[in-house]
N, C-alpha and C positions, 0 to 999 in steps of 0.2 A: 583172554582179552582184546582178542581179535572179533567175538563175536559182539563186545560192546560197540553199540552206535555213538555217534558225536551229531548231536542239535546244534547248528549253527545260529545265533540267537545276536549276532551283530545289527541286525535292522531294528530290534527293540532295544536290549540293554546295553547292544553295545551303544547306539547313538541318544541314549540319554541325557549326557553331560556334554553333547557336543553343541557347540555354537552355530552350526551351519545345519539347517535343513534339506536334506537330501530330497529333491524332488520325487515323485513317486514314479516317475517314468528311468529314473537311474534305481531305485529301489527293486522296480519291476527287473529291472536289466542283471543287477546282482543276483538275485533269487534265482532266476534263469540259469546263469553262469556257476551257481555251486548246483544248483539239480544237474546240472547238464555234466559237472566233474564228478556227480555220482554222492555227494554229501545228501543222507537219508533224509532227514530233516530239518526244517528251519522255522524261526520265530520271526515271522514276518512286521510286527509292529505290535501295539496295543491301542487299546480305546481310552487308554487316561485323559485326563481333561487339556486338549491344547493349549490355555491359557497357561499349565503348571509344569508341561512337558511339550514346548512347541514342535521337537523331532518328531514327535509322534501325532502331530495332526493331520497327515494326510492318512495314515494307515487304512481306513477305509478304501480310498478310491486307489489306492494298492491292490486290498483284495479283490476288487471289482475289475482288475485289469488282468487278473490270473484266471487261468483255468480250471475248471475243475480238477482236471487231472493233477495240475500244479499245486493246488489247495486241498489236495489229499495227503501233500507232504508238508504241511503247511502248518504253526499255531500262531495263535494270537492271544495276547496277555488281555485277563478279563477281571475285573473284579465285582462288579457285579450280576445280577438278571439283565438289567437293562443292556449293560454291554453286551452280554452275549446276545441277546435278543438281534440288537443292531449288526453286529459283525453276521450273523446268520442270514439277515436279511439282503449284505453284501454279497454272500457266497461261502463265509469262512464254515468249517465245520470241525475243526480242532482247535480247543481251547483251554488256557491255561488259567485255570482261577485263580487267582491271589491272594494269600491272608497272609499274616506275620504273628509268628510266636509269639511277641511280645505285647501287649496292648500299645505302648505309648510308639512303636514304631508302625502298628497299623493306622493307628489314629494320625500320625504324620502321613503315611503312605496314602490311605485310602479315606481318610476322616470319618473313623467309626472304630468301637471295639473289635477285638478280634473274634469275639463271642456275635457280634452283630453281623459279620459276614458269616460265620457259619450258616446262621439263622437263615440269612440267605441263600446260603448255596443250593438247596433243594430245589428252587427255583430254576437256579442259573442248570442244575442240571438236566432238570426237565427241558428247556428250552434246546438244549446242546443234545439231548437223546432224542427228541422229539425231532429233530432236522435229519435224525440218520450220522449226528456227529459223536465224538467223544470229547472227552474232559477231564483234566488233573487237576488234582487239589495240591496247591504249591504253595509250599510252607516257608516263609522268610524268614530272615534272623533266627534260624533253628540252632545256631549254638552261641552267636554273640548280638546284643542289640546296642546300637549307639546310647540309646539314653536309659538302657536297665541294664546294662551288664552282662555277665553269664545266664544264658537260658537252659534253665534243668532239660535233661533227656524226657523225664516225664513229663515236662508240658508238651513236648512235641509229641510224643507217643500217645498221650491225648487227645490231641488234635487230630493225629493220622488215623487214630481208631473213633475216632467220632461218627455217631452214625447218621447225623445231618451231612456227612460226606460220601454217604452212601452213591454210589452209581459211579464215582470217577473210578476212571481207567487205570491212571498212573499216581502217582504220589511224588513230588519233587521237593526235595531237599536242599536248601539252601544255605550256603555260607555266605552272607548278604555282604558281610563286613570283611573276609577273606582271612578271620581270626584263628580258624581253628588248626589243627595239627592231624596228620593222618592216624593216629589213635583213637581219639576221637569222633573221626568219620567215620572208620572202621567200626568204632564202639553203635552209634546211632544204627546206622544203615540196616546191620546186621537186629540189632532189636526192632526196626521197623518191618524188617523181615519177617522175623519172630513171630511178632507178636500183635499185627495189627491186619485186619484183612488182606488177604493176599491181591496185590497188584504188582503191577511193574513198578520200579524205583528209577529214578533218576535225579543224578545229581547235579546242582548249578553252583559251581566255586570259584569263587575271585581269587587273584593272585597278588591281594595288596600288601602278604607279608610271605609272596616266593613259592607258597605251597599249593598253587594252583593244579598243576599236572600232579603234585605229588596228592594230594588228598582228592580228585579225579578217580588216580589208580587205586586207592585204597577203596575209594567206593565201589568200584567195578568189582574187585577184590572178593567184597564182605556182600555182594550180590546185586550191586547197580547196574541196570540193563544200557542205561544209556547215560551219557556227561554231556553238559554243556560247554559251549566255547564261542569268543569273538573271534573275528579275523585282526590279527595282530594283538592281540589282547585290548583289544577297546572295550572302552563303558565304564560304568558305575551306576549307583543309586543316587539320586536326586534328593529323595529324603533319608539319606542315611548318612550324615558326616561320618569321613573315614572311609567310604568305600570308595574302592578306584575300579581299576579295570578288571575284566572276566580272565580266566584262563584262555589262555591262544588256543582257538580253534588249530592252529597248524602246529603247535606242541603236541596237543591233545592226540592228531592223527599221525602225527611223527612215531610217538609212543604207540600207538595201538597198531598203526600196520592193519587198517580193513583192507580186505581183501581189492576193493575198486582202488585202492590207494596204488600209484606207480609212483617213479621219481616223476614222467611226465607232467599227471596229474597233480602235482604237487608242485611243479614249477610253476602250472598256471595256475595255480591257487595263490602262490606267494606272489605271481606278478598283479591278480585280481585285486590283492590287499593292497601292494606298493599303490596303484592307482587311485584305491577308495583312499586311504591313510592321506596322499600327499594331497587327496582334493579336499578335504577333510581340516588339513591344515593340523592333523593329529600324531605322535610319537610311535612308531612300531613297538612294542615291547616284546612281540613274539622272539623266542631265542633260536626256535629254528629256524625263523624267518632270517636271522642275521648269521645262522650257520650256513644256509642256502646262498649267500651272498659273499660268502669268504672264497679266499683262495684253495679250498681243498678241491680242487675241479678234479683228482681222481675219483672222489667220492661219488655216486651216482644222483646223489640227493643233494648237490651243492649244483646250482645254476651252471649252465655250460657258459651264459655271457651277463 
């Protein structure tokens, strides 16, 4: 389990439902602090239309302010080949090409059918690989959809195995609504590993029903190499009614204990979260952060003050 990495998605998925837009310089400062602490990869924003998702409106500026070395560890959410082109021009090299397993959510989120998104993916792959970058196939609503209900496993497996996604380095399995349970996550991740082209599997889970960490650990045990989280459990999807916060980065790290995480780096991460969420006026949903602020001071992971 300690070999499983955590990608922080605060600056994309985490900020989507917030009422406050963070300035580009503040986002860059958060990226640099996370990288300094040892977080291996970070999602820094999306190319979604700023009139629909205002908090993402300065993503290109954020990309432009980061160095090539920093961008090598950063990901950008995209949904069209044109998104990839724009992000490449700004300096990005890692792209998460997102579509939904359910047509109705894809229409609400991206404005086209799932098949149309798949049809456009080869051009997105061409742009990404042509720039020397990497691209992921990200499958939202892999378990349930707010408009269609349960999503059959075979639907997700068909998308993951679709020839039009050839060239994607990873497949990202998303529990967009946080309604999956560990047995479902284990089953789907294992089948993707067994029955689709060999790729690294990433699991993106929400904590709506309280199983964000449990599902992430189930995904890791079934073969996922990376799991997504957001500071303080921030986030949700503006186009998926009922979706709430992500699994908390702090909870995932506390559970997985990667080699770079020490009580000191964890304390610095907690303080970063405290400041950011206070600035945004958002609640902190991380149970590990709550534990760090407890009075159990004999425990090395609790904050000294």
